C-alpha positions in Angstrom: -67.9 -31.1 -65.3 -69.6 -31.6 -62.0 -72.1 -34.0 -63.5 -69.3 -36.2 -65.1 -67.4 -36.3 -61.8 -70.5 -37.3 -59.8 -71.3 -40.0 -62.3 -67.8 -41.4 -61.9 -68.2 -41.6 -58.1 -71.6 -43.2 -58.3 -71.6 -46.9 -57.1 -72.3 -49.6 -59.6 -75.9 -50.3 -60.4 -76.0 -53.7 -58.8 -78.5 -55.2 -56.3 -75.8 -55.2 -53.6 -74.5 -51.6 -53.9 -78.0 -50.2 -54.5 -79.4 -52.2 -51.5 -82.0 -54.1 -53.6 -81.1 -57.5 -52.2 -84.1 -59.6 -51.1 -84.7 -59.3 -47.3 -86.9 -61.1 -44.8 -88.3 -59.6 -41.7 -90.1 -61.7 -39.1 -93.5 -60.7 -38.0 -93.5 -61.2 -34.2 -97.0 -62.2 -33.4 -98.3 -63.6 -30.1 -98.5 -67.0 -31.6 -94.7 -66.9 -32.2 -93.4 -65.0 -29.3 -95.2 -66.7 -26.4 -94.3 -70.3 -27.5 -90.8 -69.1 -28.3 -90.2 -67.7 -24.9 -91.7 -70.8 -23.3 -89.5 -73.2 -25.2 -86.4 -71.1 -24.6 -87.2 -70.8 -20.9 -87.8 -74.6 -20.5 -84.5 -75.3 -22.4 -82.6 -73.0 -20.1 -84.2 -74.5 -17.0 -83.3 -78.0 -18.1 -79.7 -77.0 -18.8 -79.6 -75.1 -15.5 -80.8 -78.1 -13.5 -78.3 -80.4 -15.2 -75.4 -77.9 -14.4 -76.6 -77.3 -10.8 -77.0 -81.0 -10.0 -73.6 -81.9 -11.6 -71.8 -79.1 -9.7 -73.5 -80.1 -6.4 -72.3 -83.6 -6.8 -68.6 -82.5 -7.2 -66.8 -83.1 -3.9 -64.5 -80.4 -2.5 -62.5 -80.1 0.7 -61.0 -76.8 1.7 -58.7 -76.1 4.7 -57.3 -72.8 5.7 -53.7 -73.0 6.9 -52.8 -69.3 7.2 -52.3 -69.7 10.9 -54.8 -67.3 12.4 -55.6 -67.2 16.1 -58.7 -69.4 15.5 -56.7 -72.1 13.8 -53.6 -73.4 15.6 -52.5 -75.8 12.9 -49.9 -73.4 11.5 -50.0 -70.6 14.0 -46.3 -71.3 15.0 -45.2 -70.6 11.5 -46.7 -67.1 11.1 -43.7 -65.3 12.5 -40.8 -64.7 10.1 -38.9 -68.0 10.0 -37.5 -70.6 7.7 -38.1 -74.4 7.4 -41.2 -74.3 9.5 -43.3 -77.4 9.0 -46.9 -77.6 10.1 -49.7 -80.1 9.5 -53.4 -80.0 8.6 -55.4 -83.1 9.5 -58.7 -84.2 7.9 -60.7 -87.3 7.2 -63.1 -88.7 4.7 -66.1 -90.8 5.7 -66.4 -92.3 2.2 -64.4 -92.6 -1.0 -63.4 -89.2 -2.4 -63.8 -90.1 -6.1 -60.8 -89.5 -8.4 -59.0 -88.2 -10.2 -58.4 -85.8 -7.3 -56.9 -82.4 -8.0 -55.0 -80.5 -5.3 -54.8 -76.7 -5.4 -53.3 -74.0 -3.2 -55.5 -70.9 -2.9 -54.6 -67.3 -2.0 -57.0 -64.5 -1.1 -56.6 -60.7 -1.2 -53.7 -61.1 -3.6 -53.9 -58.8 -6.6 -52.0 -60.4 -9.4 -53.9 -58.2 -11.8 -52.2 -55.0 -10.5 -50.8 -53.3 -13.5 -47.3 -52.4 -12.3 -47.0 -56.0 -11.0 -48.2 -57.5 -14.2 -45.8 -55.6 -16.5 -42.7 -56.3 -14.3 -41.4 -59.1 -16.5 -39.2 -59.6 -19.5 -40.8 -61.8 -22.2 -37.6 -62.0 -24.2 -35.7 -63.4 -21.3 -38.4 -66.1 -20.7 -37.9 -67.5 -24.2 -34.3 -68.1 -23.5 -32.7 -65.2 -25.5 -29.1 -65.0 -24.1 -28.7 -61.2 -24.4 -31.8 -60.7 -22.2 -30.6 -63.2 -19.7 -27.5 -61.2 -19.2 -29.1 -57.8 -19.6 -32.8 -57.8 -18.7 -35.2 -55.1 -19.9 -36.0 -52.2 -17.7 -39.6 -53.4 -17.5 -38.4 -55.9 -14.8 -37.9 -52.9 -12.4 -37.6 -53.0 -9.4 -36.2 -56.6 -9.8 -33.9 -56.1 -12.8 -30.5 -56.4 -11.1 -29.3 -56.9 -7.5 -27.3 -54.5 -5.4 -24.0 -55.8 -6.9 -25.2 -55.2 -10.5 -25.8 -58.9 -11.4 -28.8 -59.6 -13.6 -31.7 -61.3 -11.9 -33.0 -64.4 -13.7 -35.9 -64.6 -14.0 -36.4 -60.9 -13.4 -39.5 -59.0 -12.4 -42.1 -58.8 -9.6 -44.1 -61.8 -10.8 -41.2 -64.2 -10.7 -39.8 -62.8 -7.5 -43.1 -63.4 -5.7 -43.4 -67.0 -6.8 -45.3 -69.2 -4.3 -42.9 -71.5 -2.5 -44.9 -73.5 0.1 -44.6 -77.3 -0.5 -46.9 -80.1 0.5 -46.7 -83.8 1.3 -49.9 -85.9 1.8 -50.1 -89.0 4.0 -52.8 -91.5 4.8 -52.9 -92.7 8.4 -53.2 -96.5 8.3 -52.9 -98.4 11.6 -51.1 -95.4 13.1 -48.5 -95.4 10.3 -48.1 -92.6 7.7 -48.5 -93.9 4.1 -47.4 -91.3 1.5 -49.9 -90.3 -1.1 -48.0 -89.3 -4.2 -48.8 -86.2 -6.2 -48.5 -86.3 -10.0 -46.9 -82.9 -10.7 -46.3 -83.3 -14.4 -48.4 -81.4 -16.9 -50.0 -79.1 -14.4 -49.2 -76.0 -16.6 -51.0 -74.9 -19.7 -49.8 -76.7 -22.9 -49.3 -73.4 -24.7 -47.1 -72.1 -21.8 -44.9 -75.2 -21.8 -44.6 -75.7 -25.5 -45.0 -72.2 -27.0 -44.8 -69.3 -24.7 -41.6 -70.2 -22.7 -38.2 -71.6 -23.7 -35.0 -72.5 -21.9 -31.7 -71.2 -23.2 -29.4 -73.6 -24.9 -26.8 -75.3 -22.7 -23.3 -73.8 -22.7 -20.5 -76.4 -23.1 -23.0 -79.1 -22.3 -24.0 -77.4 -19.0 -27.4 -76.0 -18.5 -26.2 -74.0 -15.4 -23.5 -72.3 -17.5 -26.3 -70.7 -19.6 -27.1 -68.6 -16.5 -23.5 -67.8 -15.6 -23.0 -64.3 -14.2 -26.6 -64.0 -13.1 -28.3 -64.3 -9.7 -31.6 -65.7 -8.5 -34.6 -63.6 -7.5 -34.3 -62.1 -4.0 -37.1 -64.3 -2.5 -36.0 -67.5 -4.1 -34.2 -70.2 -2.1 -32.4 -71.6 -5.2 -31.5 -70.4 -8.8 -33.8 -71.1 -11.7 -31.7 -74.0 -13.0 -32.1 -75.8 -9.7 -35.8 -75.4 -9.0 -36.3 -79.2 -9.1 -33.2 -81.1 -8.0 -35.0 -84.4 -8.5 -36.0 -83.9 -12.2 -33.5 -82.1 -14.4 -36.2 -81.7 -17.1 -38.3 -79.7 -14.7 -35.9 -76.8 -14.3 -35.4 -73.4 -15.8 -38.2 -71.4 -17.4 -40.1 -74.7 -18.0 -40.5 -75.6 -14.4 -44.1 -76.6 -13.9 -44.6 -74.6 -10.7 -43.1 -71.5 -12.3 -45.3 -71.7 -15.3 -48.4 -72.1 -13.2 -47.4 -69.0 -11.1 -46.6 -66.9 -14.1 -50.1 -67.2 -15.5 -51.6 -64.4 -13.5 -55.0 -64.6 -11.9 -57.7 -62.1 -12.9 -59.3 -61.8 -9.5 -57.8 -61.3 -6.0 -59.1 -64.6 -4.7 -57.7 -67.5 -6.8 -56.3 -71.0 -6.7 -53.6 -72.7 -8.7 -53.0 -76.3 -9.4 -50.3 -78.0 -7.4 -50.7 -81.6 -8.4 -53.1 -84.5 -9.1 -53.7 -87.8 -7.3 -54.2 -90.3 -10.0 -52.0 -93.4 -9.7 -51.5 -96.6 -7.8 -53.9 -97.5 -5.1 -55.3 -94.0 -5.4 -56.3 -94.2 -9.0 -60.0 -94.3 -8.0 -59.6 -91.5 -5.5 -58.8 -91.1 -1.8 -60.3 -93.9 0.3 -62.2 -93.2 3.5 -59.9 -92.7 6.4 -57.7 -90.2 8.2 -55.1 -88.0 6.4 -52.5 -85.5 7.3 -51.0 -82.8 5.0 -47.5 -81.7 5.9 -46.8 -78.2 4.8 -43.4 -76.5 4.4 -44.6 -73.0 5.4 -42.5 -70.4 3.6 -44.9 -68.0 1.9 -45.9 -64.9 4.1 -49.3 -63.4 3.6 -50.0 -61.7 6.9 -48.5 -58.3 5.7 -51.4 -57.8 3.3 -54.1 -59.6 5.3 -54.1 -62.5 2.9 -55.2 -66.1 3.5 -53.8 -69.4 2.3 -56.0 -72.4 1.7 -55.5 -76.0 0.4 -58.2 -77.5 -1.8 -59.0 -81.1 -2.7 -61.6 -81.5 -5.5 -62.6 -83.7 -8.3 -64.2 -82.7 -11.6 -67.0 -83.6 -14.0 -67.8 -83.0 -17.6 -68.5 -79.4 -16.8 -65.2 -78.8 -15.0 -64.8 -78.0 -11.3 -67.4 -77.0 -8.8 -69.1 -73.8 -9.8 -72.8 -73.4 -9.1 -73.0 -69.9 -10.6 -73.5 -71.1 -14.2 -76.4 -73.4 -13.2 -78.1 -70.7 -11.1 -77.7 -68.2 -14.0 -79.4 -70.6 -16.4 -82.2 -71.3 -14.0 -82.8 -67.6 -13.4 -82.8 -66.7 -17.1 -85.0 -69.7 -17.9 -87.5 -68.8 -15.2 -87.6 -65.2 -16.3 -88.4 -66.3 -19.9 -91.3 -68.6 -18.7 -92.7 -65.8 -16.4 -92.6 -63.3 -19.3 -94.4 -65.9 -21.5 -97.1 -66.3 -18.9 -97.4 -62.5 -18.6 -97.7 -62.0 -22.3 -100.3 -64.8 -22.5 -102.4 -63.2 -19.9 -102.2 -59.8 -21.6 -103.0 -61.3 -24.9 -106.0 -63.3 -23.6 -107.3 -60.2 -21.8 -107.0 -57.6 -24.5 -107.1 -59.8 -27.6 -104.7 -57.7 -29.6 -104.9 -58.4 -33.3 -101.9 -59.7 -35.2 -103.0 -57.6 -38.2 -102.1 -53.9 -37.7 -104.5 -52.9 -40.5 -107.5 -54.5 -38.8 
């Protein structure tokens, strides 16, 4: 009985189930390993040089506007206030090639903190009416205000949305010439087209879809009036809101604010003097944070980042060094490639 049962459980007598498939195992001799390490190392070094040189040629200008004691540009705005405007002045000695990308950067800001990251209602952000009127408890502590009205959008991430704004001017013959920011399409395509949705208008009114709700505590205006100049850039599909809602993995990060691509600035920012006017609203002193503005261009490899080039150079150099060491050992001891010899 046991014999019949064991025979029934036995795998089929095939090459696959009985592990009789043909196999190939490389024999790693000195004549293969040393040239292999050398070629891999040289390839890595070549790629590393290309990446490093390309990254080095990318231009980037950073200016801190936190308002510390060492920088008087925005020092007057560090006290709790509203509608404080300060300016950061800078100049270029040559053309800053375009397209130019403009970022705001924050430091010592932990968007990856778990209780902060889960304080959001995904169902509300896809425009489901029942969750607009009654957000999930995951939005705590920004689910409802003191009067019991639902906060839209709810949660800590939305409530802490960055709200400084910027205007760039070129100084020409003592006059300020505005440099326009292209602020369309700065969010991820998947966020704008897939992940987030606005609720359907009620009685032809988009604002009525949010009736009976209130704005986040730290917001100056409700979600349906985030951009009074562009009705299509409101609600949960506002570009600035989408950029902010994609949380950063590290405490020092930057987020895209706009691009400089059109008109007389299609080729970049010409040499000259510039001033960046800042509506200073976002406080960071309470957690020892810093605020920075960044102008940069890009290349085929993306933005300025020398780490990747250095990593390739280091690994390539290690491979070449190991090949040389193995060659010296092989030449000195003359190990045979045949173990049976």
